[in-house]
C-alpha positions in Angstrom: 16.9 -21.9 -3.7 16.9 -20.3 -7.7 20.8 -20.1 -8.8 20.8 -16.7 -9.4 19.0 -15.5 -5.9 21.7 -17.7 -4.3 24.6 -15.6 -6.3 22.7 -12.0 -5.6 22.5 -12.9 -1.8 26.8 -14.1 -2.2 27.5 -11.1 -4.0 25.7 -8.9 -1.3 27.3 -10.7 1.2 30.5 -10.1 0.2 30.2 -6.5 -0.5 29.3 -5.9 2.9 32.3 -8.1 4.1 34.9 -5.8 2.0 32.9 -2.6 3.1 33.5 -3.5 7.1 36.9 -4.9 6.3 38.0 -2.0 4.8 36.5 0.4 7.2 34.6 2.1 5.1 32.4 5.4 7.2 30.3 3.5 9.5 27.3 5.3 8.4 28.1 4.5 4.8 28.3 0.7 5.5 25.2 0.6 7.3 23.1 2.1 4.8 24.5 0.2 2.2 23.7 -3.0 4.6 20.1 -2.2 4.7 19.3 -1.0 1.1 20.9 -4.3 0.3 18.2 -6.0 2.9 15.3 -3.9 1.7 16.2 -4.7 -2.3 17.1 -8.4 -1.6 14.0 -9.2 0.2 11.2 -7.5 -2.0 10.6 -5.2 0.5 9.9 -1.3 0.7 12.6 -0.1 2.7 14.3 -1.1 5.7 15.5 0.0 9.1 18.8 -0.6 11.4 17.9 1.0 15.2 20.3 1.1 17.9 19.3 0.7 21.4 21.6 1.6 24.3 21.8 1.2 28.0 20.3 3.1 29.9 17.7 4.4 26.8 14.5 3.5 25.7 15.5 5.3 22.6 15.6 2.8 19.6 17.6 5.5 17.4 17.9 5.0 13.7 21.1 4.8 12.2 20.2 3.6 8.9 17.1 3.4 6.5 16.5 3.1 3.2 13.0 3.7 1.3 10.9 5.0 4.0 10.3 8.9 4.6 11.6 10.9 7.4 7.7 11.2 8.7 7.7 7.5 9.0 10.7 7.3 10.6 9.5 9.9 13.4 6.2 8.6 13.8 6.8 6.3 16.3 4.5 3.7 14.2 5.8 0.1 16.4 5.4 0.2 19.8 8.9 1.0 20.8 8.0 -0.3 24.4 7.6 -3.9 23.3 10.0 -3.8 20.5 12.8 -3.0 23.6 11.3 -6.2 25.5 11.4 -8.4 22.3 14.8 -6.9 21.2 16.8 -7.9 24.5 14.9 -11.1 24.6 16.3 -11.5 21.2 12.9 -13.0 19.4 12.3 -12.4 16.1 9.7 -9.5 15.3 7.4 -10.5 12.1 4.0 -8.3 12.4 1.8 -9.1 8.9 -1.3 -7.4 9.4 -0.7 -3.2 10.7 -4.0 -2.9 10.5 -4.6 -5.2 13.1 -2.1 -6.0 15.3 -1.5 -4.6 18.7 2.1 -3.7 18.4 1.0 -1.3 15.7 1.1 2.3 17.6 0.2 4.7 14.7 -1.7 2.5 11.8 -2.2 6.1 10.1 1.1 6.4 9.5 2.0 3.2 8.4 -1.2 3.7 6.0 0.7 6.6 4.5 3.8 5.0 3.8 2.2 2.1 2.3 3.1 -0.5 4.5 1.6 -3.7 5.6 4.0 -6.0 7.7 7.3 -6.2 9.0 9.9 -8.1 10.2 12.5 -7.5 12.5 15.3 -9.2 13.5 17.3 -8.3 17.4 21.3 -8.7 17.5 23.5 -8.0 20.9 26.2 -5.6 19.5 27.9 -5.9 23.2 26.8 -6.1 26.4 25.5 -2.8 27.1 24.2 -2.1 22.9 21.4 -3.9 20.7 20.5 -3.0 17.4 17.1 -4.8 15.6 17.3 -4.9 11.5 13.5 -4.3 10.1 12.2 -4.7 6.8 8.9 -3.5 5.7 6.8 -4.7 3.0 3.9 -3.3 1.4 1.5 -6.8 1.5 1.8 -10.1 4.0 5.2 -11.7 3.9 5.8 -14.8 5.1 10.0 -14.9 4.4 11.5 -17.9 3.2 14.6 -19.7 5.1 17.4 -18.4 2.6 15.9 -14.0 3.4 16.1 -14.9 6.9 19.6 -16.3 7.0 20.0 -12.9 4.2 18.7 -10.7 6.8 20.4 -12.3 10.3 23.9 -12.7 8.0 23.7 -8.7 7.1 22.3 -8.1 10.7 25.5 -10.0 12.4 27.7 -7.4 9.7 26.0 -4.8 10.9 26.9 -5.5 14.5 30.7 -6.1 13.5 31.0 -3.0 11.8 29.4 -1.0 14.6 32.1 -2.6 17.1 34.8 -2.2 15.1 33.9 1.5 14.5 33.8 1.8 18.5 37.2 0.1 18.5 38.4 2.8 15.5 37.5 5.4 18.0 39.3 4.5 21.5 
């Protein structure tokens, strides 16, 4: 791995850890996390969505670099995504034009998207989330990028849990 890239990843993780530890507002922490995931992987943008028990709605809790029109479009099949999230399956779609999991190709095309990496996490026994980063073209992630995304996602889960405990 490139030394400068390793430094960037380390610095990013340190800053997110500080935000979680210092109990920065949850919305700010999650936005920061998604922006770092997007910028450090060279993606166009990203989202963090939460699925709560009894719901089939993947609520956007943080987004970066994507339009509201795209976020509201439901471009990726939520039904299939929910199953994959609960099973812990990493989602990689490298061909938005032909992959059947993409429901609204027109919305993806208008947004300039061609690929997505989605990594699911279990926040607690009733809440799940997925960190997605969207690319303009096919993306084969490196091992280091996947490790970074896993680490950022886990920190997002900790931030959500910490905020829930603070509200009690």
